[in-house]
Backbone and ligand atoms as CSV (ligand in chain L), in Angstrom:
chain,resi,resn,atom,element,x,y,z
A,1,MET,N,N,11.802,44.043,-44.495
A,1,MET,CA,C,13.083,43.868,-43.790
A,1,MET,C,C,13.858,42.714,-44.429
A,2,PRO,N,N,15.120,42.910,-44.755
A,2,PRO,CA,C,15.903,41.812,-45.326
A,2,PRO,C,C,16.019,40.668,-44.324
A,3,GLU,N,N,16.125,39.451,-44.857
A,3,GLU,CA,C,16.077,38.300,-43.984
A,3,GLU,C,C,17.215,38.229,-42.967
A,4,ASP,N,N,18.366,38.785,-43.326
A,4,ASP,CA,C,19.496,38.673,-42.410
A,4,ASP,C,C,19.634,39.895,-41.496
A,5,ALA,N,N,18.656,40.799,-41.546
A,5,ALA,CA,C,18.724,41.966,-40.667
A,5,ALA,C,C,18.511,41.518,-39.223
A,6,PRO,N,N,19.156,42.197,-38.273
A,6,PRO,CA,C,18.954,41.810,-36.884
A,6,PRO,C,C,17.481,42.005,-36.476
A,7,VAL,N,N,17.005,41.127,-35.605
A,7,VAL,CA,C,15.605,41.212,-35.184
A,7,VAL,C,C,15.444,42.368,-34.203
A,8,ASP,N,N,14.438,43.186,-34.445
A,8,ASP,CA,C,14.133,44.254,-33.506
A,8,ASP,C,C,12.984,43.771,-32.618
A,9,PRO,N,N,13.277,43.500,-31.321
A,9,PRO,CA,C,12.248,42.948,-30.454
A,9,PRO,C,C,11.010,43.826,-30.375
A,10,ALA,N,N,11.210,45.132,-30.548
A,10,ALA,CA,C,10.068,46.048,-30.473
A,10,ALA,C,C,9.075,45.785,-31.600
A,11,GLU,N,N,9.560,45.157,-32.681
A,11,GLU,CA,C,8.694,44.922,-33.846
A,11,GLU,C,C,8.020,43.551,-33.821
A,12,VAL,N,N,8.526,42.647,-33.002
A,12,VAL,CA,C,8.032,41.270,-33.055
A,12,VAL,C,C,6.560,41.189,-32.658
A,13,GLY,N,N,5.766,40.581,-33.519
A,13,GLY,CA,C,4.347,40.357,-33.241
A,13,GLY,C,C,3.493,41.605,-33.322
A,14,GLU,N,N,4.035,42.691,-33.838
A,14,GLU,CA,C,3.288,43.949,-33.805
A,14,GLU,C,C,2.260,44.083,-34.926
A,15,GLN,N,N,2.296,43.176,-35.917
A,15,GLN,CA,C,1.231,43.185,-36.911
A,15,GLN,C,C,-0.037,42.725,-36.201
A,16,ASP,N,N,-1.147,43.367,-36.437
A,16,ASP,CA,C,-2.447,43.028,-35.825
A,16,ASP,C,C,-2.426,43.134,-34.304
A,17,ALA,N,N,-1.497,43.887,-33.755
A,17,ALA,CA,C,-1.413,43.998,-32.301
A,17,ALA,C,C,-2.398,45.047,-31.785
A,18,PRO,N,N,-2.879,44.863,-30.558
A,18,PRO,CA,C,-3.726,45.902,-29.965
A,18,PRO,C,C,-2.896,47.153,-29.680
A,19,PRO,N,N,-3.528,48.315,-29.539
A,19,PRO,CA,C,-2.771,49.546,-29.280
A,19,PRO,C,C,-1.938,49.442,-27.998
A,20,VAL,N,N,-0.766,50.060,-28.033
A,20,VAL,CA,C,0.134,50.029,-26.871
A,20,VAL,C,C,-0.560,50.599,-25.636
A,21,ALA,N,N,-1.391,51.604,-25.824
A,21,ALA,CA,C,-2.080,52.224,-24.684
A,21,ALA,C,C,-2.985,51.207,-23.977
A,22,GLU,N,N,-3.523,50.265,-24.743
A,22,GLU,CA,C,-4.420,49.251,-24.171
A,22,GLU,C,C,-3.648,48.104,-23.540
A,23,LYS,N,N,-2.622,47.640,-24.263
A,23,LYS,CA,C,-1.818,46.493,-23.815
A,23,LYS,C,C,-0.349,46.888,-23.916
A,24,PRO,N,N,0.182,47.481,-22.866
A,24,PRO,CA,C,1.545,48.039,-22.944
A,24,PRO,C,C,2.663,46.996,-22.940
A,25,TYR,N,N,2.307,45.738,-22.696
A,25,TYR,CA,C,3.347,44.706,-22.586
A,25,TYR,C,C,3.041,43.544,-23.512
A,26,LYS,N,N,4.106,42.845,-23.900
A,26,LYS,CA,C,3.861,41.656,-24.710
A,26,LYS,C,C,4.808,40.546,-24.282
A,27,VAL,N,N,4.411,39.353,-24.685
A,27,VAL,CA,C,5.180,38.167,-24.365
A,27,VAL,C,C,5.838,37.670,-25.644
A,28,ILE,N,N,7.118,37.392,-25.569
A,28,ILE,CA,C,7.785,36.648,-26.639
A,28,ILE,C,C,8.144,35.294,-26.037
A,29,PHE,N,N,7.716,34.244,-26.701
A,29,PHE,CA,C,7.867,32.900,-26.153
A,29,PHE,C,C,8.714,32.043,-27.092
A,30,GLU,N,N,9.805,31.512,-26.559
A,30,GLU,CA,C,10.645,30.598,-27.348
A,30,GLU,C,C,10.122,29.166,-27.162
A,31,ALA,N,N,9.035,28.881,-27.859
A,31,ALA,CA,C,8.364,27.586,-27.678
A,31,ALA,C,C,9.297,26.413,-27.967
A,32,ASN,N,N,10.191,26.599,-28.929
A,32,ASN,CA,C,11.080,25.490,-29.312
A,32,ASN,C,C,12.096,25.173,-28.227
A,33,LYS,N,N,12.206,26.042,-27.217
A,33,LYS,CA,C,13.160,25.795,-26.127
A,33,LYS,C,C,12.457,25.429,-24.822
A,34,CYS,N,N,11.118,25.376,-24.862
A,34,CYS,CA,C,10.351,25.004,-23.660
A,34,CYS,C,C,10.622,23.545,-23.338
A,35,ILE,N,N,10.888,23.266,-22.055
A,35,ILE,CA,C,11.166,21.887,-21.656
A,35,ILE,C,C,9.988,21.272,-20.901
A,36,GLY,N,N,8.849,21.961,-20.935
A,36,GLY,CA,C,7.626,21.391,-20.389
A,36,GLY,C,C,7.624,21.213,-18.883
A,37,ALA,N,N,8.359,22.056,-18.188
A,37,ALA,CA,C,8.447,21.925,-16.740
A,37,ALA,C,C,7.159,22.372,-16.042
A,38,GLY,N,N,6.368,23.164,-16.725
A,38,GLY,CA,C,5.054,23.532,-16.201
A,38,GLY,C,C,5.051,24.564,-15.082
A,39,LYS,N,N,6.200,25.122,-14.757
A,39,LYS,CA,C,6.250,26.085,-13.652
A,39,LYS,C,C,5.469,27.347,-13.977
A,40,CYS,N,N,5.496,27.728,-15.238
A,40,CYS,CA,C,4.772,28.935,-15.665
A,40,CYS,C,C,3.295,28.803,-15.332
A,41,ALA,N,N,2.713,27.630,-15.625
A,41,ALA,CA,C,1.281,27.421,-15.403
A,41,ALA,C,C,0.935,27.406,-13.915
A,42,GLU,N,N,1.918,27.085,-13.079
A,42,GLU,CA,C,1.665,27.077,-11.632
A,42,GLU,C,C,1.516,28.480,-11.085
A,43,VAL,N,N,2.181,29.449,-11.708
A,43,VAL,CA,C,2.176,30.802,-11.142
A,43,VAL,C,C,1.362,31.805,-11.946
A,44,SER,N,N,0.952,31.438,-13.163
A,44,SER,CA,C,0.241,32.404,-14.004
A,44,SER,C,C,-0.912,31.761,-14.753
A,45,GLY,N,N,-2.069,32.375,-14.631
A,45,GLY,CA,C,-3.249,31.908,-15.359
A,45,GLY,C,C,-3.129,32.121,-16.853
A,46,ASN,N,N,-2.120,32.887,-17.275
A,46,ASN,CA,C,-1.947,33.108,-18.719
A,46,ASN,C,C,-1.242,31.940,-19.396
A,47,TRP,N,N,-0.696,31.016,-18.591
A,47,TRP,CA,C,0.126,29.942,-19.167
A,47,TRP,C,C,-0.478,28.581,-18.917
A,48,GLU,N,N,-0.487,27.784,-19.941
A,48,GLU,CA,C,-1.009,26.429,-19.819
A,48,GLU,C,C,-0.034,25.464,-20.464
A,49,LEU,N,N,0.100,24.324,-19.806
A,49,LEU,CA,C,0.947,23.279,-20.370
A,49,LEU,C,C,0.056,22.341,-21.171
A,50,ASP,N,N,0.341,22.218,-22.447
A,50,ASP,CA,C,-0.430,21.319,-23.308
A,50,ASP,C,C,0.146,19.915,-23.160
A,51,LEU,N,N,-0.621,19.058,-22.513
A,51,LEU,CA,C,-0.098,17.726,-22.213
A,51,LEU,C,C,0.135,16.896,-23.472
A,52,SER,N,N,-0.554,17.225,-24.552
A,52,SER,CA,C,-0.362,16.447,-25.777
A,52,SER,C,C,0.966,16.783,-26.460
A,53,THR,N,N,1.418,18.023,-26.291
A,53,THR,CA,C,2.684,18.411,-26.925
A,53,THR,C,C,3.825,18.489,-25.902
A,54,GLY,N,N,3.469,18.614,-24.613
A,54,GLY,CA,C,4.491,18.778,-23.585
A,54,GLY,C,C,5.110,20.164,-23.587
A,55,ILE,N,N,4.436,21.092,-24.272
A,55,ILE,CA,C,4.958,22.453,-24.371
A,55,ILE,C,C,3.902,23.427,-23.853
A,56,ALA,N,N,4.363,24.454,-23.200
A,56,ALA,CA,C,3.439,25.459,-22.676
A,56,ALA,C,C,3.062,26.450,-23.772
A,57,ALA,N,N,1.986,27.187,-23.515
A,57,ALA,CA,C,1.598,28.266,-24.423
A,57,ALA,C,C,0.839,29.315,-23.637
A,58,PRO,N,N,1.005,30.575,-24.036
A,58,PRO,CA,C,0.248,31.630,-23.358
A,58,PRO,C,C,-1.143,31.766,-23.979
A,59,ASN,N,N,-2.111,32.151,-23.171
A,59,ASN,CA,C,-3.433,32.462,-23.718
A,59,ASN,C,C,-3.390,33.797,-24.454
A,60,ALA,N,N,-2.624,34.739,-23.909
A,60,ALA,CA,C,-2.539,36.061,-24.527
A,60,ALA,C,C,-1.087,36.480,-24.661
A,61,TYR,N,N,-0.762,37.073,-25.802
A,61,TYR,CA,C,0.593,37.590,-26.019
A,61,TYR,C,C,0.700,39.063,-25.658
A,62,PHE,N,N,-0.438,39.753,-25.656
A,62,PHE,CA,C,-0.431,41.182,-25.318
A,62,PHE,C,C,-1.180,41.374,-24.016
A,63,ILE,N,N,-0.543,42.044,-23.067
A,63,ILE,CA,C,-1.131,42.117,-21.738
A,63,ILE,C,C,-1.102,43.545,-21.197
A,64,ASP,N,N,-1.971,43.770,-20.212
A,64,ASP,CA,C,-2.004,45.089,-19.582
A,64,ASP,C,C,-1.454,44.979,-18.162
A,65,GLU,N,N,-1.537,46.102,-17.471
A,65,GLU,CA,C,-1.000,46.219,-16.115
A,65,GLU,C,C,-1.537,45.106,-15.197
A,66,ALA,N,N,-2.826,44.816,-15.338
A,66,ALA,CA,C,-3.485,43.858,-14.445
A,66,ALA,C,C,-2.868,42.464,-14.565
A,67,ASP,N,N,-2.340,42.140,-15.735
A,67,ASP,CA,C,-1.787,40.797,-15.946
A,67,ASP,C,C,-0.258,40.782,-15.967
A,68,LEU,N,N,0.329,41.908,-15.644
A,68,LEU,CA,C,1.793,41.999,-15.753
A,68,LEU,C,C,2.514,41.134,-14.718
A,69,GLU,N,N,2.101,41.268,-13.461
A,69,GLU,CA,C,2.846,40.624,-12.369
A,69,GLU,C,C,2.980,39.106,-12.545
A,70,HIS,N,N,1.859,38.440,-12.841
A,70,HIS,CA,C,1.946,36.967,-12.892
A,70,HIS,C,C,2.685,36.491,-14.146
A,71,ASN,N,N,2.678,37.294,-15.205
A,71,ASN,CA,C,3.482,36.920,-16.375
A,71,ASN,C,C,4.973,37.118,-16.096
A,72,ILE,N,N,5.281,38.155,-15.335
A,72,ILE,CA,C,6.681,38.374,-14.916
A,72,ILE,C,C,7.137,37.206,-14.043
A,73,GLU,N,N,6.238,36.776,-13.180
A,73,GLU,CA,C,6.530,35.637,-12.305
A,73,GLU,C,C,6.789,34.380,-13.150
A,74,ALA,N,N,5.950,34.163,-14.164
A,74,ALA,CA,C,6.120,32.998,-15.043
A,74,ALA,C,C,7.479,33.059,-15.737
A,75,ALA,N,N,7.846,34.249,-16.213
A,75,ALA,CA,C,9.135,34.418,-16.886
A,75,ALA,C,C,10.284,34.140,-15.920
A,76,ALA,N,N,10.097,34.567,-14.671
A,76,ALA,CA,C,11.168,34.433,-13.680
A,76,ALA,C,C,11.370,32.977,-13.248
A,77,VAL,N,N,10.287,32.196,-13.180
A,77,VAL,CA,C,10.433,30.819,-12.675
A,77,VAL,C,C,10.780,29.812,-13.765
A,78,CYS,N,N,10.657,30.192,-15.021
A,78,CYS,CA,C,10.911,29.241,-16.104
A,78,CYS,C,C,12.368,28.756,-16.063
A,79,PRO,N,N,12.573,27.446,-15.953
A,79,PRO,CA,C,13.928,26.925,-15.793
A,79,PRO,C,C,14.637,26.589,-17.110
A,80,ALA,N,N,13.941,26.757,-18.223
A,80,ALA,CA,C,14.533,26.348,-19.501
A,80,ALA,C,C,15.752,27.212,-19.842
A,81,LYS,N,N,16.501,26.757,-20.807
A,81,LYS,CA,C,17.739,27.444,-21.229
A,81,LYS,C,C,18.672,27.679,-20.034
A,82,LYS,N,N,18.871,26.603,-19.268
A,82,LYS,CA,C,19.759,26.668,-18.096
A,82,LYS,C,C,19.363,27.823,-17.185
A,83,ASP,N,N,18.079,27.961,-16.973
A,83,ASP,CA,C,17.525,28.935,-16.039
A,83,ASP,C,C,17.430,30.354,-16.584
A,84,ARG,N,N,17.860,30.553,-17.820
A,84,ARG,CA,C,17.720,31.903,-18.373
A,84,ARG,C,C,16.269,32.177,-18.750
A,85,GLY,N,N,15.514,31.099,-19.034
A,85,GLY,CA,C,14.083,31.248,-19.288
A,85,GLY,C,C,13.749,31.463,-20.750
A,86,VAL,N,N,12.541,31.010,-21.105
A,86,VAL,CA,C,12.108,31.125,-22.508
A,86,VAL,C,C,10.830,31.954,-22.650
A,87,ILE,N,N,10.349,32.473,-21.502
A,87,ILE,CA,C,9.233,33.420,-21.533
A,87,ILE,C,C,9.834,34.806,-21.346
A,88,HIS,N,N,9.518,35.706,-22.264
A,88,HIS,CA,C,10.088,37.049,-22.181
A,88,HIS,C,C,8.962,38.065,-22.125
A,89,VAL,N,N,8.957,38.883,-21.094
A,89,VAL,CA,C,7.955,39.939,-20.973
A,89,VAL,C,C,8.613,41.251,-21.393
A,90,ILE,N,N,8.039,41.850,-22.429
A,90,ILE,CA,C,8.649,43.026,-23.058
A,90,ILE,C,C,7.770,44.256,-22.859
A,91,ASP,N,N,8.380,45.358,-22.507
A,91,ASP,CA,C,7.708,46.653,-22.468
A,91,ASP,C,C,7.627,47.156,-23.911
A,92,ARG,N,N,6.424,47.255,-24.449
A,92,ARG,CA,C,6.282,47.588,-25.872
A,92,ARG,C,C,6.739,49.005,-26.177
A,93,GLU,N,N,6.704,49.858,-25.172
A,93,GLU,CA,C,7.093,51.237,-25.428
A,93,GLU,C,C,8.611,51.391,-25.566
A,94,THR,N,N,9.331,50.732,-24.682
A,94,THR,CA,C,10.782,50.884,-24.671
A,94,THR,C,C,11.497,49.743,-25.403
A,95,GLY,N,N,10.790,48.608,-25.614
A,95,GLY,CA,C,11.419,47.442,-26.232
A,95,GLY,C,C,12.299,46.686,-25.258
A,96,GLU,N,N,12.254,47.059,-23.984
A,96,GLU,CA,C,13.112,46.401,-22.997
A,96,GLU,C,C,12.463,45.156,-22.423
A,97,GLU,N,N,13.307,44.219,-22.039
A,97,GLU,CA,C,12.827,43.005,-21.382
A,97,GLU,C,C,12.677,43.272,-19.885
A,98,LEU,N,N,11.455,43.095,-19.389
A,98,LEU,CA,C,11.204,43.295,-17.957
A,98,LEU,C,C,11.537,42.036,-17.174
A,99,ALA,N,N,11.336,40.889,-17.807
A,99,ALA,CA,C,11.634,39.603,-17.164
A,99,ALA,C,C,11.827,38.562,-18.259
A,100,PRO,N,N,12.703,37.568,-18.090
A,100,PRO,CA,C,13.521,37.354,-16.896
A,100,PRO,C,C,14.743,38.277,-16.828
A,101,ASP,N,N,15.091,38.928,-17.887
A,101,ASP,CA,C,16.178,39.914,-17.901
A,101,ASP,C,C,17.466,39.409,-17.252
A,102,PRO,N,N,18.014,38.301,-17.758
A,102,PRO,CA,C,19.225,37.745,-17.139
A,102,PRO,C,C,20.432,38.687,-17.212
A,103,GLU,N,N,20.421,39.601,-18.182
A,103,GLU,CA,C,21.553,40.536,-18.269
A,103,GLU,C,C,21.407,41.675,-17.261
A,104,GLY,N,N,20.200,41.871,-16.772
A,104,GLY,CA,C,19.973,42.914,-15.774
A,104,GLY,C,C,19.929,44.315,-16.361
A,105,ASP,N,N,19.849,44.429,-17.678
A,105,ASP,CA,C,19.853,45.767,-18.274
A,105,ASP,C,C,18.746,45.959,-19.328
A,106,GLY,N,N,17.768,45.049,-19.316
A,106,GLY,CA,C,16.652,45.196,-20.253
A,106,GLY,C,C,16.916,44.618,-21.630
A,107,THR,N,N,18.116,44.073,-21.836
A,107,THR,CA,C,18.416,43.437,-23.116
A,107,THR,C,C,17.507,42.221,-23.317
A,108,VAL,N,N,16.912,42.119,-24.500
A,108,VAL,CA,C,16.031,40.985,-24.768
A,108,VAL,C,C,16.866,39.721,-24.919
A,109,SER,N,N,16.558,38.714,-24.088
A,109,SER,CA,C,17.419,37.526,-24.039
A,109,SER,C,C,16.877,36.362,-24.854
A,110,VAL,N,N,16.216,36.696,-25.963
A,110,VAL,CA,C,15.741,35.658,-26.880
A,110,VAL,C,C,16.919,35.205,-27.752
A,111,ASP,N,N,17.042,33.875,-27.940
A,111,ASP,CA,C,18.033,33.370,-28.902
A,111,ASP,C,C,17.376,33.379,-30.275
A,112,TRP,N,N,17.541,34.415,-31.016
A,112,TRP,CA,C,16.793,34.563,-32.284
A,112,TRP,C,C,17.208,33.520,-33.282
L,1,SF4,S1,S,8.143,27.085,-17.161
L,1,SF4,FE1,FE,9.260,27.378,-19.086
L,1,SF4,S2,S,9.978,25.358,-19.652
L,1,SF4,FE2,FE,8.391,25.102,-18.154
L,1,SF4,S3,S,6.528,24.804,-19.352
L,1,SF4,FE3,FE,6.663,26.955,-18.862
L,1,SF4,S4,S,7.720,27.857,-20.605
L,1,SF4,FE4,FE,8.067,25.674,-20.714
């Protein structure tokens, strides 16, 4: 892909990814925009705030149905980027953003 081509969210992180049937959802995390508020870690076991860096990180980027709800919750409560959030939960099949989805139409709200 040429360097200036628009980013296709459906492709992000898909190298070495588990099969979609196993892990239908993935997380895209804008770590450089995390403000270390730690809200994600309060609502989701997938998120931890690293006190040495002051930035959160997910344990897993690819998730299944069982882990969907609390990751959606983490995405929804993240206050970074003026409340738009920096945790993005993506449906790998459709490429749509399930949360935080500030546009309300599944558009991926990552600042690429
Ligand atoms: S809630 Fe958002 S800003 Fe706060 S630590 Fe988690 S990812 Fe970072």
